[in-house]
KELO-206795 format. One record per residue (C-alpha): residue in three letters; residue number from 1; x, y negated, z negated; chain. Coordinates in Angstrom, 2 decimals. Layout:
! residues N
SITE   residu   num        c1        c2        c3   chaine
SITE      ALA   NUM         X         Y         Z        A
...
END
This chain:
! residues 488
SITE   residu   num        c1        c2        c3   chaine
SITE      MET     1     79.38    -36.94    -66.29        A
SITE      VAL     2     77.11    -36.70    -69.31        A
SITE      LYS     3     74.47    -39.38    -69.35        A
SITE      LYS     4     74.65    -41.50    -72.47        A
SITE      ARG     5     71.59    -41.20    -74.65        A
SITE      ILE     6     70.29    -44.38    -76.22        A
SITE      PRO     7     68.01    -43.87    -79.23        A
SITE      SER     8     64.50    -45.21    -78.66        A
SITE      GLY     9     63.96    -48.69    -80.03        A
SITE      THR    10     67.57    -49.89    -79.82        A
SITE      PHE    11     69.26    -52.30    -77.43        A
SITE      ASP    12     72.33    -51.27    -75.46        A
SITE      ASN    13     74.80    -54.02    -76.35        A
SITE      ASP    14     77.88    -52.18    -75.10        A
SITE      PHE    15     78.33    -54.47    -72.12        A
SITE      LEU    16     79.35    -57.22    -74.60        A
SITE      LYS    17     82.01    -55.04    -76.22        A
SITE      GLY    18     85.40    -56.71    -76.16        A
SITE      THR    19     84.11    -60.21    -75.48        A
SITE      VAL    20     85.18    -62.92    -77.91        A
SITE      ARG    21     84.25    -66.51    -78.66        A
SITE      ASN    22     87.16    -68.69    -77.56        A
SITE      TYR    23     88.37    -71.90    -79.22        A
SITE      PRO    24     90.67    -73.45    -76.57        A
SITE      SER    25     91.44    -76.56    -78.64        A
SITE      LEU    26     92.89    -74.31    -81.36        A
SITE      GLU    27     94.34    -71.48    -79.30        A
SITE      CYS    28     96.50    -73.78    -77.16        A
SITE      LEU    29     98.49    -74.98    -80.18        A
SITE      THR    30    102.03    -73.80    -80.79        A
SITE      GLN    31    103.00    -72.21    -84.10        A
SITE      HIS    32    104.60    -75.49    -85.22        A
SITE      GLN    33    101.45    -77.42    -84.29        A
SITE      ARG    34     99.30    -74.94    -86.21        A
SITE      GLU    35    101.42    -75.49    -89.31        A
SITE      ASP    36    100.91    -79.25    -88.92        A
SITE      LEU    37     97.18    -78.61    -88.50        A
SITE      ASP    38     97.11    -76.75    -91.83        A
SITE      LYS    39     98.50    -79.82    -93.61        A
SITE      ARG    40     96.25    -82.17    -91.67        A
SITE      ILE    41     93.05    -80.31    -92.52        A
SITE      SER    42     94.04    -80.14    -96.19        A
SITE      ARG    43     94.14    -83.95    -96.17        A
SITE      LEU    44     90.78    -84.14    -94.36        A
SITE      VAL    45     89.21    -81.81    -96.93        A
SITE      ASP    46     90.64    -83.97    -99.72        A
SITE      PHE    47     89.22    -87.12    -98.09        A
SITE      GLU    48     85.72    -85.70    -97.59        A
SITE      SER    49     85.69    -84.17   -101.08        A
SITE      ILE    50     86.56    -87.47   -102.80        A
SITE      ALA    51     84.80    -89.99   -100.55        A
SITE      LYS    52     81.09    -89.11   -100.57        A
SITE      VAL    53     79.52    -92.56   -100.21        A
SITE      PRO    54     80.55    -95.71    -98.26        A
SITE      PHE    55     82.39    -97.64   -100.98        A
SITE      GLN    56     84.36    -94.50   -101.87        A
SITE      VAL    57     85.30    -94.11    -98.20        A
SITE      VAL    58     86.65    -97.66    -98.11        A
SITE      ASP    59     88.51    -97.17   -101.41        A
SITE      TYR    60     90.18    -94.04   -100.05        A
SITE      ILE    61     91.09    -95.55    -96.67        A
SITE      SER    62     92.36    -98.81    -98.19        A
SITE      LYS    63     94.72    -96.82   -100.46        A
SITE      TRP    64     95.88    -94.83    -97.44        A
SITE      ILE    65     96.47    -97.97    -95.34        A
SITE      SER    66     98.07   -100.00    -98.13        A
SITE      SER    67    100.58    -97.19    -98.74        A
SITE      LYS    68    102.05    -98.13    -95.37        A
SITE      PRO    69    104.31   -101.16    -96.03        A
SITE      GLU    70    103.47   -102.78    -92.68        A
SITE      PHE    71     99.73   -103.10    -93.43        A
SITE      GLU    72     98.43   -105.84    -95.72        A
SITE      GLU    73     94.93   -106.56    -97.04        A
SITE      LYS    74     93.41   -109.89    -95.97        A
SITE      ASN    75     90.26   -111.76    -96.88        A
SITE      ILE    76     88.00   -112.99    -94.08        A
SITE      SER    77     87.95   -116.35    -95.88        A
SITE      ASP    78     91.76   -116.67    -95.89        A
SITE      ASP    79     93.56   -119.28    -93.81        A
SITE      PRO    80     94.94   -117.42    -90.74        A
SITE      GLU    81     97.39   -120.24    -89.96        A
SITE      LYS    82     99.68   -119.02    -92.74        A
SITE      ASP    83     99.51   -115.37    -91.72        A
SITE      ARG    84    102.48   -113.93    -89.85        A
SITE      LYS    85    101.54   -110.28    -90.39        A
SITE      ARG    86    100.60   -108.28    -87.29        A
SITE      LYS    87     99.07   -105.30    -89.11        A
SITE      TYR    88     96.35   -105.98    -91.66        A
SITE      TYR    89     92.88   -104.96    -92.80        A
SITE      PHE    90     89.72   -106.51    -94.21        A
SITE      ILE    91     87.09   -105.16    -96.64        A
SITE      ASP    92     83.62   -106.60    -96.42        A
SITE      PRO    93     82.84   -108.87    -99.42        A
SITE      TRP    94     79.18   -107.80    -99.75        A
SITE      GLY    95     79.06   -104.10   -100.61        A
SITE      GLY    96     82.61   -102.94   -100.04        A
SITE      GLY    97     81.41   -100.15    -97.74        A
SITE      SER    98     82.79   -101.57    -94.48        A
SITE      MET    99     86.29   -102.44    -93.36        A
SITE      ALA   100     88.27   -103.44    -90.28        A
SITE      ILE   101     91.87   -102.40    -89.55        A
SITE      VAL   102     93.81   -104.54    -87.08        A
SITE      ARG   103     97.04   -103.83    -85.20        A
SITE      GLU   104     97.97   -106.77    -82.97        A
SITE      GLY   105     99.50   -106.29    -79.51        A
SITE      ASN   106    103.18   -106.32    -78.56        A
SITE      LYS   107    105.46   -109.18    -79.52        A
SITE      ASN   108    107.82   -111.07    -77.23        A
SITE      GLY   109    111.24   -112.48    -78.09        A
SITE      ASN   110    109.69   -115.46    -79.89        A
SITE      GLY   111    107.73   -113.20    -82.22        A
SITE      LEU   112    104.45   -113.95    -80.47        A
SITE      SER   113    102.08   -111.48    -78.88        A
SITE      LYS   114    102.76   -110.71    -75.21        A
SITE      SER   115     99.06   -110.16    -74.62        A
SITE      SER   116     96.66   -112.89    -75.66        A
SITE      ILE   117     93.53   -111.89    -77.55        A
SITE      THR   118     91.68   -113.55    -74.65        A
SITE      GLU   119     92.75   -110.57    -72.55        A
SITE      GLY   120     90.57   -108.39    -74.73        A
SITE      PHE   121     91.00   -105.80    -77.44        A
SITE      ASN   122     90.49   -102.05    -77.88        A
SITE      LEU   123     87.92   -101.23    -80.56        A
SITE      ILE   124     86.85    -97.96    -82.20        A
SITE      VAL   125     83.64    -98.17    -84.27        A
SITE      CYS   126     82.91    -95.50    -86.91        A
SITE      HIS   127     80.46    -95.44    -89.81        A
SITE      SER   128     81.05    -94.64    -93.47        A
SITE      ASP   129     77.49    -93.69    -94.40        A
SITE      SER   130     75.89    -90.26    -94.03        A
SITE      PRO   131     72.27    -89.14    -94.51        A
SITE      CYS   132     71.59    -89.01    -98.25        A
SITE      LEU   133     69.06    -89.88   -100.93        A
SITE      ARG   134     68.91    -93.42   -102.30        A
SITE      LEU   135     67.52    -94.07   -105.77        A
SITE      LYS   136     64.71    -96.60   -105.91        A
SITE      PRO   137     65.28    -99.86   -107.86        A
SITE      ARG   138     63.15    -98.57   -110.76        A
SITE      PRO   139     63.44    -94.79   -110.32        A
SITE      ILE   140     62.51    -93.44   -113.77        A
SITE      LYS   141     59.30    -91.36   -113.67        A
SITE      LEU   142     57.60    -90.24   -116.89        A
SITE      GLU   143     54.56    -88.07   -117.57        A
SITE      TRP   144     52.17    -89.87   -119.92        A
SITE      ASP   145     49.59    -87.11   -120.18        A
SITE      PRO   146     50.41    -85.25   -123.42        A
SITE      GLU   147     48.77    -82.12   -122.06        A
SITE      GLN   148     51.01    -82.07   -118.98        A
SITE      ARG   149     54.40    -83.22   -120.24        A
SITE      TYR   150     55.66    -79.71   -121.01        A
SITE      ASN   151     55.10    -78.71   -117.39        A
SITE      TYR   152     57.89    -81.10   -116.41        A
SITE      LEU   153     61.60    -80.87   -117.11        A
SITE      GLY   154     61.90    -84.34   -118.54        A
SITE      VAL   155     62.69    -87.58   -116.77        A
SITE      ARG   156     62.62    -87.53   -112.96        A
SITE      LEU   157     64.29    -90.08   -110.71        A
SITE      SER   158     62.47    -91.16   -107.55        A
SITE      ALA   159     64.52    -91.31   -104.36        A
SITE      ILE   160     63.98    -92.15   -100.72        A
SITE      ALA   161     65.55    -90.58    -97.64        A
SITE      GLN   162     68.31    -92.71    -96.16        A
SITE      GLY   163     69.28    -91.72    -92.63        A
SITE      GLY   164     67.90    -89.05    -90.35        A
SITE      LEU   165     67.65    -86.14    -92.76        A
SITE      SER   166     65.09    -83.32    -93.00        A
SITE      VAL   167     63.46    -83.40    -96.42        A
SITE      HIS   168     63.05    -79.63    -96.72        A
SITE      GLN   169     66.83    -79.12    -96.34        A
SITE      TRP   170     67.43    -81.11    -99.52        A
SITE      LEU   171     65.01    -79.23   -101.76        A
SITE      GLY   172     66.78    -76.91   -104.18        A
SITE      GLN   173     70.04    -78.84   -103.72        A
SITE      PRO   174     72.38    -79.65   -106.61        A
SITE      VAL   175     73.44    -83.26   -106.10        A
SITE      ARG   176     75.83    -85.82   -107.48        A
SITE      ILE   177     74.35    -89.25   -108.22        A
SITE      ILE   178     77.07    -91.78   -107.37        A
SITE      GLY   179     76.82    -95.53   -107.69        A
SITE      TYR   180     77.80    -98.63   -109.55        A
SITE      LYS   181     76.49   -101.58   -111.47        A
SITE      GLU   182     77.88   -104.96   -110.49        A
SITE      SER   183     78.16   -107.88   -112.90        A
SITE      ARG   184     77.73   -111.53   -111.97        A
SITE      ASP   185     81.51   -112.00   -111.74        A
SITE      GLY   186     81.74   -109.23   -109.13        A
SITE      LYS   187     83.21   -106.53   -111.38        A
SITE      ARG   188     81.92   -103.00   -110.79        A
SITE      ARG   189     81.46   -100.05   -113.07        A
SITE      LEU   190     81.49    -96.67   -111.30        A
SITE      ILE   191     78.82    -94.23   -112.49        A
SITE      GLU   192     78.49    -90.52   -111.59        A
SITE      ILE   193     75.70    -88.29   -112.94        A
SITE      PRO   194     74.86    -84.66   -111.94        A
SITE      GLY   195     71.34    -83.97   -110.74        A
SITE      PHE   196     69.15    -81.46   -108.94        A
SITE      VAL   197     66.36    -81.75   -106.36        A
SITE      PRO   198     63.78    -79.14   -107.44        A
SITE      ASP   199     61.83    -76.95   -105.04        A
SITE      THR   200     58.50    -75.12   -105.23        A
SITE      SER   201     58.45    -71.63   -106.70        A
SITE      ALA   202     58.59    -69.08   -103.88        A
SITE      HIS   203     55.78    -67.07   -105.46        A
SITE      ILE   204     53.27    -69.87   -104.93        A
SITE      ASP   205     54.76    -71.45   -101.81        A
SITE      TYR   206     52.23    -71.56    -98.96        A
SITE      ARG   207     53.94    -74.28    -96.95        A
SITE      GLY   208     54.80    -71.99    -94.08        A
SITE      ASN   209     51.35    -72.46    -92.58        A
SITE      GLN   210     51.65    -76.24    -92.52        A
SITE      GLU   211     53.53    -78.68    -90.36        A
SITE      VAL   212     56.94    -79.51    -91.86        A
SITE      ASN   213     56.20    -83.22    -92.32        A
SITE      GLU   214     52.95    -82.41    -94.12        A
SITE      ALA   215     54.51    -79.67    -96.23        A
SITE      PHE   216     57.42    -81.84    -97.39        A
SITE      PRO   217     56.14    -85.41    -97.82        A
SITE      PRO   218     59.19    -87.49    -98.87        A
SITE      GLU   219     57.22    -89.52   -101.40        A
SITE      LYS   220     56.42    -86.33   -103.34        A
SITE      SER   221     59.39    -84.11   -102.57        A
SITE      LEU   222     62.45    -86.28   -103.17        A
SITE      GLU   223     62.60    -86.33   -106.95        A
SITE      ILE   224     65.81    -85.68   -108.85        A
SITE      ILE   225     65.90    -84.05   -112.28        A
SITE      THR   226     68.85    -84.84   -114.56        A
SITE      GLY   227     67.95    -82.85   -117.66        A
SITE      HIS   228     67.33    -86.00   -119.73        A
SITE      THR   229     64.35    -85.66   -122.05        A
SITE      GLY   230     63.29    -89.29   -122.18        A
SITE      GLN   231     63.82    -92.78   -120.85        A
SITE      GLU   232     66.08    -93.83   -123.71        A
SITE      GLU   233     68.46    -90.92   -123.13        A
SITE      THR   234     68.50    -91.59   -119.38        A
SITE      LEU   235     69.42    -95.25   -119.84        A
SITE      LYS   236     72.14    -94.30   -122.32        A
SITE      LYS   237     73.71    -91.80   -119.87        A
SITE      PHE   238     73.80    -94.44   -117.14        A
SITE      GLY   239     75.09    -97.06   -119.58        A
SITE      PHE   240     72.06    -99.32   -119.06        A
SITE      ARG   241     70.13   -101.37   -121.61        A
SITE      SER   242     66.80   -101.45   -119.76        A
SITE      PRO   243     65.06   -100.12   -116.63        A
SITE      ASP   244     65.72   -103.50   -115.01        A
SITE      ASP   245     69.43   -102.61   -114.92        A
SITE      PHE   246     68.65   -100.15   -112.14        A
SITE      ALA   247     67.69   -103.07   -109.93        A
SITE      GLN   248     71.19   -104.51   -110.43        A
SITE      SER   249     72.84   -101.29   -109.28        A
SITE      LYS   250     73.10    -99.06   -106.22        A
SITE      PHE   251     72.95    -95.27   -106.37        A
SITE      PHE   252     73.12    -92.48   -103.80        A
SITE      ALA   253     72.49    -88.77   -104.35        A
SITE      VAL   254     74.71    -86.53   -102.22        A
SITE      PRO   255     75.30    -82.75   -102.12        A
SITE      ILE   256     78.00    -81.56   -104.48        A
SITE      ASN   257     79.53    -79.14   -101.98        A
SITE      ASN   258     83.00    -79.85   -100.63        A
SITE      PRO   259     84.19    -78.85    -97.13        A
SITE      ILE   260     85.23    -75.20    -96.92        A
SITE      PRO   261     86.84    -73.22    -94.09        A
SITE      ILE   262     84.66    -70.50    -92.60        A
SITE      ASP   263     87.85    -68.76    -91.48        A
SITE      GLU   264     90.55    -70.06    -93.79        A
SITE      TYR   265     93.38    -68.26    -92.01        A
SITE      SER   266     92.81    -69.61    -88.51        A
SITE      TRP   267     90.90    -72.87    -89.21        A
SITE      ARG   268     88.33    -72.07    -86.53        A
SITE      LEU   269     85.47    -73.76    -88.38        A
SITE      LEU   270     85.06    -76.17    -91.28        A
SITE      ALA   271     81.67    -76.62    -92.99        A
SITE      GLY   272     80.68    -79.34    -95.42        A
SITE      TYR   273     78.72    -82.51    -96.09        A
SITE      GLY   274     79.62    -85.77    -94.35        A
SITE      HIS   275     81.49    -84.71    -91.20        A
SITE      ASP   276     79.14    -87.29    -89.64        A
SITE      ASP   277     80.99    -89.56    -89.68        A
SITE      ARG   278     83.91    -89.20    -92.05        A
SITE      SER   279     85.74    -86.81    -89.73        A
SITE      CYS   280     85.80    -89.48    -86.98        A
SITE      ILE   281     86.91    -92.10    -89.52        A
SITE      TYR   282     89.83    -89.85    -90.45        A
SITE      SER   283     90.74    -89.45    -86.75        A
SITE      ALA   284     90.50    -93.19    -86.03        A
SITE      VAL   285     92.50    -94.31    -89.08        A
SITE      ASP   286     95.16    -91.69    -88.42        A
SITE      ALA   287     95.34    -92.95    -84.82        A
SITE      ILE   288     95.80    -96.64    -85.65        A
SITE      VAL   289     98.41    -95.84    -88.32        A
SITE      LYS   290    100.42    -93.88    -85.74        A
SITE      THR   291     99.83    -96.34    -82.87        A
SITE      ARG   292    103.06    -97.69    -81.40        A
SITE      ASP   293    103.44   -100.71    -79.10        A
SITE      PRO   294     99.77   -101.22    -78.20        A
SITE      LYS   295     99.37   -103.23    -75.01        A
SITE      ARG   296     96.40   -105.07    -76.55        A
SITE      THR   297     95.12   -105.77    -80.04        A
SITE      ALA   298     93.79   -102.53    -81.54        A
SITE      ILE   299     90.93   -102.55    -84.06        A
SITE      VAL   300     89.20    -99.80    -86.04        A
SITE      LEU   301     85.86   -100.98    -87.45        A
SITE      ILE   302     84.17    -98.91    -90.16        A
SITE      THR   303     80.57    -99.95    -90.89        A
SITE      ASP   304     78.40    -98.80    -93.77        A
SITE      ARG   305     74.83    -99.02    -92.44        A
SITE      GLU   306     74.71    -97.01    -89.22        A
SITE      GLU   307     72.19    -94.48    -90.54        A
SITE      ILE   308     69.68    -97.24    -91.34        A
SITE      GLY   309     70.16    -99.39    -88.25        A
SITE      ASP   310     73.48   -101.21    -88.70        A
SITE      ASP   311     71.66   -104.11    -90.33        A
SITE      ALA   312     73.36   -107.18    -91.77        A
SITE      PRO   313     75.55   -108.26    -93.35        A
SITE      SER   314     78.18   -105.53    -93.03        A
SITE      GLY   315     76.62   -103.38    -90.29        A
SITE      ALA   316     77.68   -103.52    -86.65        A
SITE      GLN   317     75.18   -106.27    -85.87        A
SITE      GLY   318     76.06   -108.28    -88.98        A
SITE      PRO   319     78.54   -111.15    -89.35        A
SITE      PHE   320     81.43   -109.07    -90.73        A
SITE      PHE   321     82.96   -108.13    -87.37        A
SITE      ASP   322     82.43   -111.65    -86.01        A
SITE      ARG   323     84.39   -113.07    -88.94        A
SITE      VAL   324     87.20   -110.57    -88.36        A
SITE      LEU   325     87.35   -111.57    -84.70        A
SITE      ASP   326     87.33   -115.27    -85.67        A
SITE      TYR   327     90.32   -114.63    -87.94        A
SITE      ILE   328     92.32   -113.03    -85.11        A
SITE      ILE   329     91.44   -115.83    -82.69        A
SITE      GLU   330     92.27   -118.62    -85.16        A
SITE      LYS   331     95.55   -116.89    -85.97        A
SITE      GLU   332     96.57   -116.91    -82.29        A
SITE      GLU   333     95.41   -120.51    -81.90        A
SITE      SER   334     97.77   -121.43    -84.72        A
SITE      ASP   335    100.65   -119.37    -83.27        A
SITE      LYS   336    100.32   -120.92    -79.80        A
SITE      ASP   337     99.21   -124.37    -80.92        A
SITE      THR   338     96.16   -124.26    -78.67        A
SITE      GLU   339     92.41   -124.05    -78.99        A
SITE      PHE   340     90.23   -121.45    -77.32        A
SITE      SER   341     87.11   -122.66    -75.55        A
SITE      GLU   342     83.74   -120.95    -75.66        A
SITE      LYS   343     84.59   -119.60    -72.21        A
SITE      ASN   344     87.74   -118.01    -73.67        A
SITE      ARG   345     85.70   -116.37    -76.41        A
SITE      ARG   346     83.26   -114.89    -73.91        A
SITE      ARG   347     86.21   -113.64    -71.87        A
SITE      ILE   348     87.53   -111.79    -74.93        A
SITE      LEU   349     84.41   -109.64    -75.12        A
SITE      TYR   350     84.22   -109.26    -71.34        A
SITE      GLN   351     87.78   -107.89    -71.21        A
SITE      SER   352     87.39   -105.61    -74.24        A
SITE      CYS   353     86.76   -101.86    -74.46        A
SITE      MET   354     84.98    -99.97    -77.21        A
SITE      LEU   355     84.65    -96.33    -78.27        A
SITE      ILE   356     81.76    -95.34    -80.51        A
SITE      GLY   357     83.67    -92.91    -82.73        A
SITE      ASP   358     80.78    -90.73    -83.81        A
SITE      VAL   359     80.19    -86.99    -83.83        A
SITE      GLY   360     78.33    -85.39    -80.93        A
SITE      ILE   361     75.62    -82.86    -81.74        A
SITE      ALA   362     76.71    -79.40    -80.61        A
SITE      PRO   363     74.21    -76.51    -80.34        A
SITE      SER   364     74.53    -73.60    -82.76        A
SITE      GLY   365     72.39    -70.80    -81.34        A
SITE      HIS   366     68.92    -71.43    -82.67        A
SITE      ASP   367     69.03    -75.08    -81.55        A
SITE      TYR   368     69.11    -74.28    -77.86        A
SITE      GLU   369     65.35    -74.51    -77.29        A
SITE      GLN   370     65.35    -78.13    -78.44        A
SITE      MET   371     68.54    -79.25    -76.70        A
SITE      ASP   372     69.98    -79.65    -73.26        A
SITE      VAL   373     72.66    -77.10    -74.15        A
SITE      SER   374     74.44    -77.24    -70.79        A
SITE      ASN   375     75.28    -80.92    -71.30        A
SITE      SER   376     75.91    -80.86    -75.05        A
SITE      PRO   377     79.48    -80.85    -76.40        A
SITE      LYS   378     80.78    -77.48    -77.58        A
SITE      LEU   379     82.74    -76.71    -80.74        A
SITE      GLY   380     86.31    -75.71    -80.04        A
SITE      PHE   381     86.72    -77.48    -76.69        A
SITE      GLY   382     88.39    -80.67    -77.86        A
SITE      VAL   383     87.18    -84.28    -78.00        A
SITE      TYR   384     83.90    -84.98    -76.20        A
SITE      ILE   385     83.33    -87.96    -73.90        A
SITE      ALA   386     79.65    -88.75    -73.40        A
SITE      ALA   387     78.95    -89.66    -69.77        A
SITE      ASP   388     75.17    -90.03    -70.01        A
SITE      ASP   389     73.65    -93.38    -69.00        A
SITE      SER   390     72.23    -93.80    -72.51        A
SITE      SER   391     75.64    -93.21    -74.10        A
SITE      SER   392     78.06    -95.04    -71.81        A
SITE      SER   393     78.34    -98.41    -70.11        A
SITE      ASN   394     79.37    -97.26    -66.63        A
SITE      THR   395     80.84    -94.29    -64.77        A
SITE      GLY   396     84.01    -96.25    -63.98        A
SITE      PHE   397     84.88    -96.40    -67.67        A
SITE      ILE   398     84.29    -92.64    -68.00        A
SITE      SER   399     86.79    -92.15    -65.15        A
SITE      LYS   400     89.33    -94.27    -67.02        A
SITE      LEU   401     88.84    -92.22    -70.19        A
SITE      LYS   402     89.20    -88.96    -68.26        A
SITE      TYR   403     92.46    -90.27    -66.78        A
SITE      LEU   404     93.60    -91.17    -70.29        A
SITE      ALA   405     92.96    -87.60    -71.46        A
SITE      GLU   406     94.74    -86.02    -68.50        A
SITE      ARG   407     97.64    -88.47    -68.35        A
SITE      GLY   408    100.93    -86.60    -68.31        A
SITE      THR   409     99.41    -83.24    -67.34        A
SITE      SER   410    102.53    -82.25    -65.46        A
SITE      ARG   411    104.54    -82.59    -68.68        A
SITE      GLY   412    102.04    -80.60    -70.74        A
SITE      TYR   413    100.47    -83.64    -72.42        A
SITE      ASN   414     96.92    -83.01    -71.25        A
SITE      LEU   415     94.47    -83.55    -74.11        A
SITE      PHE   416     91.77    -80.96    -74.56        A
SITE      HIS   417     88.51    -82.73    -73.82        A
SITE      GLN   418     85.02    -82.22    -72.40        A
SITE      ILE   419     82.68    -84.49    -70.48        A
SITE      SER   420     79.14    -84.16    -71.81        A
SITE      GLY   421     75.77    -85.87    -71.60        A
SITE      ASN   422     73.13    -86.86    -74.09        A
SITE      PHE   423     72.36    -84.03    -76.50        A
SITE      TYR   424     68.58    -84.47    -76.16        A
SITE      ASN   425     66.73    -82.19    -73.78        A
SITE      GLN   426     66.38    -84.50    -70.83        A
SITE      ASP   427     63.32    -82.69    -69.52        A
SITE      LYS   428     61.44    -83.64    -72.69        A
SITE      GLU   429     63.08    -86.79    -74.00        A
SITE      GLN   430     62.98    -90.32    -72.62        A
SITE      VAL   431     66.67    -91.27    -72.43        A
SITE      TRP   432     66.57    -94.42    -70.31        A
SITE      PHE   433     65.23    -96.76    -72.95        A
SITE      ARG   434     67.66    -98.37    -75.39        A
SITE      SER   435     66.60   -100.82    -78.04        A
SITE      PRO   436     69.12   -103.66    -78.50        A
SITE      GLU   437     69.48   -102.98    -82.21        A
SITE      GLY   438     72.27   -101.68    -84.41        A
SITE      LYS   439     75.44   -100.90    -82.48        A
SITE      ASP   440     73.53   -101.70    -79.27        A
SITE      SER   441     73.89   -105.36    -80.17        A
SITE      LEU   442     77.64   -104.81    -79.91        A
SITE      TYR   443     77.30   -102.83    -76.67        A
SITE      ASN   444     75.58   -105.75    -75.03        A
SITE      ARG   445     78.54   -108.04    -75.72        A
SITE      ILE   446     81.41   -105.75    -74.66        A
SITE      SER   447     81.90   -104.79    -71.01        A
SITE      GLN   448     83.04   -101.17    -71.35        A
SITE      TRP   449     82.06    -98.65    -74.00        A
SITE      ALA   450     81.31    -94.95    -74.48        A
SITE      TRP   451     80.58    -92.44    -77.23        A
SITE      VAL   452     83.70    -90.39    -77.89        A
SITE      GLY   453     84.19    -88.13    -80.88        A
SITE      ILE   454     84.09    -84.70    -82.51        A
SITE      PRO   455     81.46    -82.03    -81.65        A
SITE      CYS   456     79.39    -81.16    -84.74        A
SITE      ALA   457     76.86    -78.37    -85.31        A
SITE      SER   458     74.00    -78.56    -87.84        A
SITE      ALA   459     74.36    -82.34    -87.83        A
SITE      HIS   460     72.55    -84.33    -90.55        A
SITE      SER   461     72.20    -81.22    -92.70        A
SITE      PRO   462     73.83    -80.81    -96.14        A
SITE      SER   463     76.48    -78.61    -94.50        A
SITE      GLU   464     77.67    -79.72    -91.07        A
SITE      ILE   465     80.16    -77.67    -89.02        A
SITE      ILE   466     83.15    -78.79    -86.95        A
SITE      CYS   467     86.23    -77.14    -85.46        A
SITE      PRO   468     89.26    -78.78    -87.13        A
SITE      ALA   469     91.34    -78.53    -83.94        A
SITE      ASP   470     88.76    -80.75    -82.21        A
SITE      GLU   471     89.48    -83.42    -84.83        A
SITE      LEU   472     93.19    -83.19    -84.02        A
SITE      TRP   473     92.60    -83.77    -80.29        A
SITE      THR   474     90.14    -86.55    -81.05        A
SITE      SER   475     92.74    -88.41    -83.09        A
SITE      ARG   476     95.28    -88.05    -80.29        A
SITE      PHE   477     92.75    -89.38    -77.80        A
SITE      TYR   478     91.96    -92.34    -80.06        A
SITE      ARG   479     95.67    -93.15    -80.30        A
SITE      ARG   480     96.08    -93.13    -76.51        A
SITE      PHE   481     93.06    -95.40    -76.22        A
SITE      LEU   482     94.38    -97.88    -78.79        A
SITE      GLU   483     97.77    -98.03    -77.05        A
SITE      SER   484     96.34    -98.42    -73.53        A
SITE      ASP   485     95.06   -101.23    -71.33        A
SITE      LEU   486     91.76   -100.22    -69.69        A
SITE      SER   487     90.52   -103.73    -69.03        A
SITE      ILE   488     88.24   -104.57    -66.10        A
END
């Protein structure tokens, strides 16, 4: 046998020949299911292309929900005694970037719910905001030095980083400035302006020898050029009379790219801005729309301030969700002609279950040195269930969720899923400490909760990556959860 000669300086990679990267969550689908997936992902792409910022997300979802005749929009200030609807939704009255969708439990022969709200509810919490740039209240920057003004491209708009983004990933990005001005009577005027975040010329760029945070200071780097030559032209384009009008408005700058398939014929991967967390919103809304005969009241809560701490009023620790819960309770009090005590209200939260419907960070090759890759969720292996102590309430609830995924295995109804831990490298990161802020304030009130969602690579970058089949299995898992009774 002739010995194979390997040229000097090369690496014999033949032992990997024939190996392939598998995507079980996609490959297990039948031809009919794949055709349905094609249509489903087209709708997801449409959603993420149109809804770039929180109030656009709520606009899109409210149109989707209201197209179903059984769902009706309610106001948290309405009188629940007159409400006989069992499927309804609320939009927060402050910024319009949060909403709650409610599907009450089963009815008995008298038209009343078989399961009292005091027996708990099933809640999925998602967030409508993604890392982006936020324009400052008075963002217009001008150069007053006559000798220097021709070195600048006109008016620049100052922005600040909102959410956990890396500044250097946004330099050189074409962006869309999206926002609105709101009048005293509450009417809004939508405004969209193209822009660009400039970068340093490569020929004079010596930042490679510096630490990233020093090389890309946000206060100097995050400036947006619009091509306007002066303040007057800028105000005219925005439809403002004075710089003070900016303080009466809200603007975000987001990447202009829309989600695109990496492999458009097999839907293995989908890359784009805002998978965190619009893909989980899509899964959760699709699940509650398709939910049938839930054993308990099912709620999908979409909040708009997760990336900045879920602060009030419409974040997870604000009063919006409390008012929604008050509405449901008062509605049942009216139906049953009774009054719930404070003990009953505490029992509601004690008996309830919650899924944090958020993406899980999946490694993508070069991330492995910074991550605990063995415990991180993987793309293409279905919905992930985080079982780490910092991401779940107790191991018993994880067991219940695993049972939910495997229920009906003998009939072929097993859901593709994976049990994972915290994505941080646990040898380097302190994972036992949790500050009772943001969604944690909700954790502390509900007995059972866990992070469950879609694996996502390159998270918090302008182009995140998911496997569309994982989104399909996530939605199916969410539906099973909303229809189930996993109470303590």
